[in-house]
SENUMI-715928 format. One record per residue (C-alpha): x, y, z; residue in three letters. Coordinates in pm, whole numbers, padded with zeros to 5 digits, always signed. Example, Ala and Ser with C-alpha at 12.3 -4.5 7.8 and 13.67 -1.06 7.14 Angstrom:
! SENUMI-715928
+01230-00450+00780ALA;+01367-00106+00714SER;
This chain:
! SENUMI-715928
+00633-16454-01777MET;+00723-16189-02029ILE;+00820-15859-01858VAL;+00719-15541-02081PRO;+01014-15336-02180PRO;+01141-15007-02013ARG;+01264-14747-02257PHE;+01358-14497-01971ASP;+01542-14166-01997GLU;+01911-14170-01866PRO;+01936-14251-01490PRO;+01980-13981-01221ASP;+02312-14092-01107TRP;+02300-13873-00786ASP;+01972-14042-00681ALA;+02106-14368-00733ILE;+02417-14269-00517ALA;+02176-14182-00248ARG;+01990-14516-00300PHE;+02308-14733-00295ARG;+02426-14549+00032SER;+02083-14627+00206GLY;+01972-14273+00209GLU;+01667-14273-00027SER;+01329-14339+00128GLU;+00973-14363+00012GLY;+00853-14332-00353GLU;+01227-14240-00477GLU;+01354-14573-00306ALA;+01081-14769-00478ARG;+01129-14610-00823ARG;+01486-14666-00797LEU;+01482-15035-00689ALA;+01237-15066-00989ASP;+01471-14901-01221TRP;+01771-15123-01131LEU;+01555-15446-01122ALA;+01476-15345-01500ALA;+01815-15264-01576HIS;+02033-15558-01446PRO;+02338-15499-01644GLU;+02364-15142-01500ASP;+02301-15278-01157ALA;+02594-15524-01198GLU;+02825-15240-01313MET;+02739-15050-00992LEU;+02840-15348-00788ASP;+03157-15367-00983ALA;+03218-15019-00895MET;+03151-15071-00531ASP;+03389-15372-00513ALA;+03656-15175-00693ALA;+03617-14874-00446LEU;+03605-15127-00144ALA;+03949-15287-00264ARG;+04095-14942-00255GLN;+03973-14882+00110LEU;+04118-15212+00226VAL;+04452-15174+00057ALA;+04493-14817+00197ARG;+04258-14627+00416PRO;+04159-14306+00252LEU;+04002-13972+00322SER;+03717-13866+00128SER;+03931-13616-00075GLY;+04175-13892-00162ASP;+03948-14162-00306LEU;+04073-14236-00662ASP;+03779-14296-00885VAL;+03966-14309-01189ASP;+04166-14601-01053GLN;+03835-14778-00935ALA;+03721-14716-01300LEU;+04018-14877-01456ARG;+03967-15172-01231ALA;+03598-15211-01340VAL;+03721-15175-01702ARG;+03955-15448-01673ALA;+03736-15675-01498ARG;+03468-15619-01749MET;+03702-15664-02046HIS;+03836-15996-01873GLY;+03493-16137-01803GLU;+03254-16014-02084THR;+03286-16254-02334THR;+03023-16351-02589ALA;+02886-16689-02504ARG;+02656-16970-02567VAL;+02437-16998-02264ILE;+02172-17212-02114PRO;+01787-17117-02088PHE;+01586-17013-01918PRO;+01795-16724-01806ARG;+01671-16564-01489ARG;+01633-16197-01450ARG;+01822-16025-01145ALA;+01637-15847-00867THR;+01773-15614-00636PHE;+01638-15454-00313ALA;+01767-15146-00117PRO;+02097-15187+00072ARG;+02371-15006+00215ARG;+02674-15010-00025SER;+03005-15142+00088VAL;+03145-14797+00009VAL;+02945-14488+00107ARG;+02852-14333-00226TRP;+02842-13983-00095ALA;+03233-14008-00020VAL;+03277-14056-00398GLY;+03049-13758-00487GLY;+02961-13660-00830VAL;+03294-13773-00973ALA;+03214-14128-00891ALA;+02873-14121-01032ALA;+02998-13938-01351ALA;+03271-14227-01375ALA;+02995-14486-01360ILE;+02784-14295-01606GLY;+03083-14299-01860ALA;+03154-14658-01795LEU;+02783-14755-01861VAL;+02790-14548-02193VAL;+03126-14678-02283GLY;+03068-15061-02297VAL;+02740-15033-02477GLU;+02773-14972-02846PRO;+02378-15003-02920TRP;+02218-14697-02779ARG;+01868-14523-02742HIS;+01817-14266-03013GLY;+01629-14020-02761ARG;+01615-13942-02398GLU;+01219-13930-02404ARG;+00944-14043-02597ASP;+00860-13806-02879ARG;+00540-13738-03030SER;+00486-13807-03406VAL;+00198-13697-03623ALA;-00001-13863-03890ALA;+00204-13913-04212GLY;+00537-13904-04011ASP;+00809-14169-04119VAL;+01040-14268-03835ILE;+01359-14449-03923ALA;+01648-14553-03710THR;+02022-14593-03786ALA;+02221-14929-03735VAL;+02249-15019-03354GLY;+01995-14732-03270VAL;+01662-14772-03104ARG;+01387-14502-03072ASP;+01079-14445-02868SER;+00778-14239-03002VAL;+00422-14187-02921ARG;+00164-14194-03186LEU;-00117-13935-03222PRO;-00357-14162-03005ASP;-00104-14205-02731GLY;+00006-14554-02843SER;+00367-14605-02777ARG;+00629-14773-03039VAL;+00979-14859-02949ILE;+01154-14915-03278LEU;+01438-15152-03329GLY;+01774-15060-03492PRO;+01777-15012-03898ALA;+01386-15001-03866SER;+01126-14788-04049ARG;+00770-14694-03916LEU;+00543-14514-04157THR;+00221-14359-03995VAL;-00072-14342-04223SER;-00167-13978-04325PRO;-00510-14066-04206ARG;-00411-14215-03861TYR;-00657-14123-03593GLY;-00932-13985-03833ARG;-01080-14292-03976ASP;-00829-14556-03911ALA;-00531-14625-03696ARG;-00257-14790-03942GLU;+00120-14809-03949VAL;+00360-14993-04188THR;+00662-15133-04049LEU;+00976-15268-04173ASP;+01204-15407-03918GLY;+01130-15449-03539THR;+00910-15276-03290ALA;+00736-15322-02981TRP;+00397-15143-02980ILE;+00151-15077-02674SER;-00185-14974-02820VAL;-00420-14731-02666ARG;-00743-14893-02613HIS;-01009-14784-02886ASP;-01251-15059-02955ARG;-01432-14869-03206GLY;-01128-14782-03417ASN;-00895-15084-03406PRO;-00501-15064-03469PHE;-00349-15223-03764ALA;+00011-15296-03843VAL;+00107-15371-04197HIS;+00449-15578-04192ALA;+00574-15800-04450GLY;+00345-16048-04578PRO;+00081-15981-04300ALA;-00130-15753-04122THR;-00147-15757-03731VAL;-00496-15618-03590ARG;-00554-15526-03245ASP;-00812-15326-03018VAL;-00565-15247-02709GLY;-00274-15459-02614THR;+00111-15492-02628GLU;+00314-15711-02884PHE;+00634-15712-03081THR;+00626-15720-03456VAL;+00935-15814-03676ARG;+00986-15848-04034THR;+01231-16120-04137ASP;+01391-16352-04384ASP;+01226-16641-04242LEU;+01282-16868-04506ASP;+01655-16804-04545GLY;+01659-16741-04908VAL;+01589-16366-04913GLY;+01194-16389-04879GLY;+01000-16180-04641GLY;+00820-16294-04313GLY;+00672-16153-04020VAL;+00707-16274-03669THR;+00451-16150-03374VAL;+00484-16208-03008ALA;+00186-16094-02786VAL;+00265-15954-02432THR;-00080-15856-02332GLN;-00435-15884-02482GLY;-00534-16031-02825VAL;-00422-15984-03176VAL;-00535-16108-03513GLU;-00245-16200-03743LEU;-00390-16194-04101ASP;-00181-16338-04388PRO;-00226-16084-04700ASP;-00231-16356-04932PHE;-00216-16739-04963GLY;-00450-17009-04817ALA;-00367-16969-04468SER;-00655-16832-04218ALA;-00608-16561-03980SER;-00444-16650-03654LEU;-00576-16543-03313THR;-00289-16479-03081LEU;-00326-16423-02705ARG;-00084-16309-02445ALA;+00199-16527-02445GLY;+00155-16634-02780ASP;+00381-16636-03112ARG;+00276-16631-03468GLY;+00446-16635-03789GLU;+00357-16564-04155VAL;+00618-16674-04403ARG;+00678-16521-04749SER;+00425-16761-04916ASP;+00154-16657-04689GLY;+00168-16976-04467ALA;+00076-16879-04109ALA;+00169-17083-03792VAL;+00069-17004-03444GLY;+00259-17113-03138ILE;+00071-17110-02819PRO;+00277-16996-02519GLY;+00580-16971-02778GLY;+00653-16589-02684ALA;+00926-16546-02456GLY;+01217-16338-02319GLU;+01405-16357-02657ALA;+01114-16145-02819ASP;+01157-15865-02590LEU;+01540-15842-02501ALA;+01630-15628-02776TRP;+01419-15337-02630THR;+01688-15346-02339ARG;+01983-15366-02568GLY;+02028-15750-02566GLN;+02006-16021-02838LEU;+01872-16340-02724VAL;+01816-16646-02924TYR;+01677-16960-02843ARG;+01698-17246-03123ASP;+01686-16955-03351ALA;+01710-16986-03745PRO;+02059-16859-03898LEU;+01829-16659-04119ALA;+01708-16445-03800VAL;+02064-16397-03653VAL;+02174-16278-04013ARG;+01901-16020-04022THR;+02001-15884-03644ASP;+02373-15875-03751LEU;+02280-15622-04026ARG;+02059-15428-03798ARG;+02261-15412-03502TRP;+02615-15400-03624TYR;+02595-15323-04002GLY;+02765-15645-04081VAL;+02644-15868-04375GLU;+02671-16247-04305LEU;+02719-16445-04620ARG;+02685-16827-04584VAL;+02919-17008-04803ALA;+02817-17355-04695ASP;+02454-17401-04778SER;+02428-17700-04542SER;+02464-17435-04248LEU;+02122-17255-04340LEU;+01930-17528-04174ALA;+02105-17503-03832ARG;+01980-17317-03520ARG;+02145-17104-03253ILE;+02101-17073-02870THR;+02307-16777-02759ALA;+02296-16443-02590SER;+02470-16097-02651PHE;+02484-15777-02447SER;+02666-15548-02666GLY;+02990-15749-02723GLU;+03223-15661-03024PRO;+03089-15797-03353VAL;+03393-16015-03387ASP;+03335-16193-03055ARG;+02974-16230-03164VAL;+03072-16389-03510LEU;+03314-16616-03325GLN;+03030-16760-03087VAL;+02788-16802-03396ILE;+03089-16989-03595ALA;+03125-17204-03278LEU;+02761-17283-03222ALA;+02742-17405-03582LEU;+03054-17600-03606GLY;+03185-17353-03883ALA;+03441-17081-03929VAL;+03384-16724-04012VAL;+03619-16459-04170GLN;+03531-16088-04170ARG;+03649-15810-04404GLN;+03488-15463-04305ASP;+03111-15502-04329SER;+03114-15842-04477VAL;+03165-16168-04294ALA;+03170-16501-04476ILE;+03061-16835-04299LEU;+03174-17174-04409GLN;+03175-17526-04283GLY;+03529-17633-04145GLY;+03482-17744-03781MET;+03365-18093-03659ALA;+03063-18078-03454ARG;
């Protein structure tokens, strides 16, 4: 099942402190449980802080005024630096779920300092960031662009919502909402379209147009051929879309919830029923997930998320595919995992990395 993305404002750490201490009730408890379920990495960090604080209490009983939050934070950082390594992982990867429970350390003891320390930790270990705290409204004719490693979330004039990926550009038609609902995308976006059967929504992306009445889907422009050509990939979360090649002999594709479709630079269109998955939406939560992904797709992500251009010196590597998961690791670790997965070696200088054969597979 594909879980729709959440692009929330920064968390209320005081409320989370009450929740972890078992003091939240009713709607607040349900809302915080949902937030933690949608942000497993943050929940894991909270568990780590709990454990670090608990180890302090076991080692030396402390009064509430003596609790050393800074020491706990250092312990969490050390643990995370030791354990958080880029890695190739098996699939499928299960999403964590969380329910209200009483924390091993009563968070009220730590007070605002503990919440602030954890807030700093969450921000400090995640180099990819949201562009804004809340969705902002945009108007017909607006152009929205994101920098490397930055995502943004906007509302179109009709209420449709767009999460724009890093190093991406969305152009809203000057006539949007009057006689057409059209946008042009270069990059990556998740789109939730406001239903209007009489005025279908269209995304012009690469060599294709995606048409929809009211649904949710991701669109991504890519070098699918690995030789500098353009292409577009669509994954449908809800509803039905039509994927129309702008040229070539291929007919349009009808994609339903759970389907994936591609249009390559030559206009060839391919539909994959049931082919959409977690990898298509992970980026909305700041993760890069690959499942048998072409190297060309990974190269595009390195450029958009890290600002690093990956050059392939050994052409035999271009046909190889990668299965891996990253959650904000430094680019050097990411490059090392990619090289390991391909049986290659990599060297980086500033914003350019060169990949070449050199390891036995």
